[in-house]
N, C-alpha and C positions, 0 to 999 in steps of 0.2 A: 504494500500500500504506500502511502506517503512515506518517503524515506524517513526512517527512524533509527536512532542510534543510542546506545547505552552510555554508561559512564566512560568518559574520555574516549569516545569513539562515535562513529556514525555509520549510517547505512542508507541505502537508497530505496525509495519506494518505487514499486514497479507494477504496471498493469499490463496484461497481455490478453489479446482476443484469441481464443482458441476454437477453431473449427477448420483444421488444416485441409481436409478433403473437400469441404463445401464452404469456401470462404464467403459466399454470398448468402448463405443460410443464417438464420438467427444463431448467435453464439453467446458464449459467456465471456465476461471481462473481469476476472477477479482482481481484487486489490490485496497486496501482501505487504507485510512489514517484517523487517529482518534486524536481528541484533548483530551489529558489526563484528564484535569480538569473536563470536563463534560461528557466524554465518547461519544461525538457526532462525527459523521462521517464528515470529511472535504472534502472527495472526493472518488468517486468510478470510476474506469477505467476498463471497460470490456476488456478481452483478450481471445484469443483462449486457449483451454485447454492443448495444447502441448508446452506451453511456460515455461521457467525457472522462478522461483519466482521473480528474479530481473529485468526482462524485463520491460523497461519503467520507472524504479525507479528513475533514475537520472533526467530525464525531469520532472517527477511529483514532486520530491523533490524541484527542482529549482523553479517550479511554486508556490508551497506552501510557501517556504521561502520568495520569492519575494512578494507574496500577504500579508504575515504576516508583512513584513517590511513596505509595503505601508500603511496598515491599522493601525498598532500599533507603528510604528516608531522603535526605538532602543530597544524594549523589549527583554529580554533574551529568546533565543530559545534553547531547548534541544531536542535531537533526540536519540532514542535507536532503534537498528536494530538487526535482526536475522543474523545468519552467511551467509545466502543466499545473503545478501546485502553487505557483506564485500568484496568490490571490489575497485580498485584504483580510478575510476572516482567518486564513491560515497564519498570516504574519501576526495578526492581533492575538491569536491564541498562543502562539509560541512566545511572544514577548511577555504576555501576561503570566505565563507559566514559568518564567525564569529560565527558559531553554535557550541555549546558544544554537543559532541556526545559520545555514548558508543555503540560499535558494537561487536557482538559476533565474535570472530576470530577463524576459524578452526585451528586445530593443524596439519597443513601441514608439511610434512617431510622436505621440502625445507626451512622452517623457522629455522630449527636446534635449537629448543628450548627444546626438550625432555631431553637432557643431563643436561641442566641448571635447569630444574624443578626437575629431579631426585636427583641432588646433593644439592638441597636447604635444609638447616638445620633449618632456622627460618621462621615460618609462623605466620601471625597475625590472631587472631580469628575474625570471622565475625558473626557466630552464634554458637550454641552448636555443630553443626555437620559440619560446613564449615570454612575453613581457607583460607588465601590468602596472596599473596605478589605481589609487583610491580617490573617490570623490563623494560628496554628500549630495543626494538627489532628493528633491522635494516631489512628492506624489500628491498633488492637490486633490485628485479624484478620491484618494483613499485617506486624505487628511493625515498623511504620514510623511516622515522624512527618513530615508534609509542610507546607510553607508553602502556604497556600491563599488565593487572592485571590477575594473574593466580589464579584460585579457585580450591580447592579440597574438595570433599564432602565425609565424612565417611559414608559408607553403610554397612549393615549387610548381609553377604552372598555374593554370586557371582552376579555381575551385570547382568541385563537382556541381554545386548549385551557385548560380550567379546572383548572389545577394550581398548586400552591404558594401558593394564595390563603389558606391557613390561617395563613400567617405573620402578616400584618396587612393591613388594607385602609384605608389613609389616606383622608381625606376628599377630598384633591386628586387622586385618581386611583388607578390600579393600577400595580404593579411586576411585572416578570418578573425572575427570579433565575437566576444561573448561577455556577459555581465553576470555578476553574482551579488545579490542583496544579502547582507549579513550584519549581525550585531556582535560578531566576534571582534576582539580587540587585537588580534594577532596580525602579523604583516601579510602582504599580498602573496608571498611565496607559500606560506602555511595555508592560506585560504585556497590557493590553487591546488595544492596536493590533497587537501581535505576533500575538495569537490571531486578530484580525480578518483578518490576511493569509492565513489558511488558504483563503480564497475563491479565491485564485489557482490552487490545484489544481483546484477545481471548474470554473474557466474552462477549464483545459487539458482536463479530461475532456469538457466540452462541445464543445471544438474537435475532439477525437478522434471523438466520436460524430457530429457534424453534418458535419464536413469530410472525415473519413477512414473512415467506416463502421465505427468501432470497435465499435458496438453491434450490428452485424449478426451473426447466427449463420449462418455460411457453410457449416457442415458439422456432422454429428452425430459426427464423429470428433474425439477429444480432441486428438491431436497436430496435426491440421490446423487446428483453431480456435486452439490455443495459438500456432502459427506465425503465424496471421493477426493475432492481438493484438500479437505482437512486431513484425511488419512495419509495422503501424499506428504503433507507438511509434517505430520507426526512421525512418519517413517524417516524422513530426512533428519529430523531433530534427534531421533534415537540413534541413527547411524553416526551422527557427529558426536553425540555423547559417548557412544561405545568406543569410538576411536580415541577420545581423550582419556577415558578411564582405563582402556586396555593398553595404553602406551603406543598406539599405532600412529596417532598424530604427533608430529614433532613440534615442540614450541619454537616460536620465532619472536624476534624483537618487534615491539610496536613501531610503526612507521608513521610518517607524516600523513599517509593516506588513510590511516585508521581502518585497516582491513583486519582479517582474522588473525588471532594471536597464535594459531597453529597452522601447520601445513597438513591439510587433510587430503586423503586419497579419494578418488572418485568412487561413486557407487559401483560402476562397472569393474573397477580394479578390485574392490572388496568382494564382489561376487566371485571373481576369478580366484582370489587368494583364500577365501574363507568358506564360500558356500558350494562352489562347483568342485567338490572333492568326493571321490568315491568312498562310500561308507555304507554300513548297514546296522540295523538295530538288532542286537542279539540278546538272549535271555539266559545266560549261564546260571544254573542253579536257581532259576526263577527270578533273577535280578536283571532289570533292564540295563543294557550296556551299549553305548554307541561305539562302534569300531570303525576307524577311518584308516584307509590304506594310503598313508602319506609318507613321503621321504623324511629323513631326519631333520632337514631344515624346516619343513612345514610343521613337524611335531614340536620343534623348539619354539616356533613362532606361536603356536596355539598354547603351549604350556606357559610361555611368558605372559600372554594375555590373561590367562586364567589367574596366574599369581598376582598380576597387577590389579585385576578387578577385585580379588579377594582382599588385597591390602587396603 
């Protein structure tokens, strides 16, 4: 759903329309929320396929923030969102809840920011190809003023989509522009990396679709398909939890992108290593016993996981 992140981290909210074989037929458009540190799904809300990305986002965000406050007290919460969620009610909710946010801001004409960007002389480097600067932007329609970080990315050749080129076309190439509205007090580089971490949620959606059939439309019944989506999310969460507790996932340092704190293996890899093993259930002396025909390396891996879970 709307991008949501937990203590000292963030994640992206994502919606997907799923009816791959009949794209013109009525489909579902679920909203999901992810905890950035583990890549686990915090919630799945099914919707009709003819909804805008942001439908229901405000209520869902309010639920998630309230639940986090109740469970963890005053822990810092960070949220990062796509441009589809850049709306007045969303920003007001996040600001009132004491949440640090970074939201992709469309370059609407009525914001009157293009002249300010085109006349900008000094940009701060973010990466080798990306520069940025900050400015305060008044949004009269929303009766708000936001800190906006503007990014420009140097690209070679003509962009795939010919947009925003009326800003200026320097002789040394083209630029693509984007803006992020944020209440974070960190520098432009940190904001840039923080927003780049939204891709972690994309990866999770890909895992759900390719490894757990989240994209399959299994029934024309609303309740049945909603339950299917939730079961997919629960399975994904349990697999992630198993990897951490069994010592399969390897810890990694937190990064500016605020992505997962472990290196997880894909569901397909886990199926190959843990499930697709020859075995049979025997009952010597009336006691059930699972016998697996596995080489010593596989036996050691399984024994290590059993010991880790027991500990």
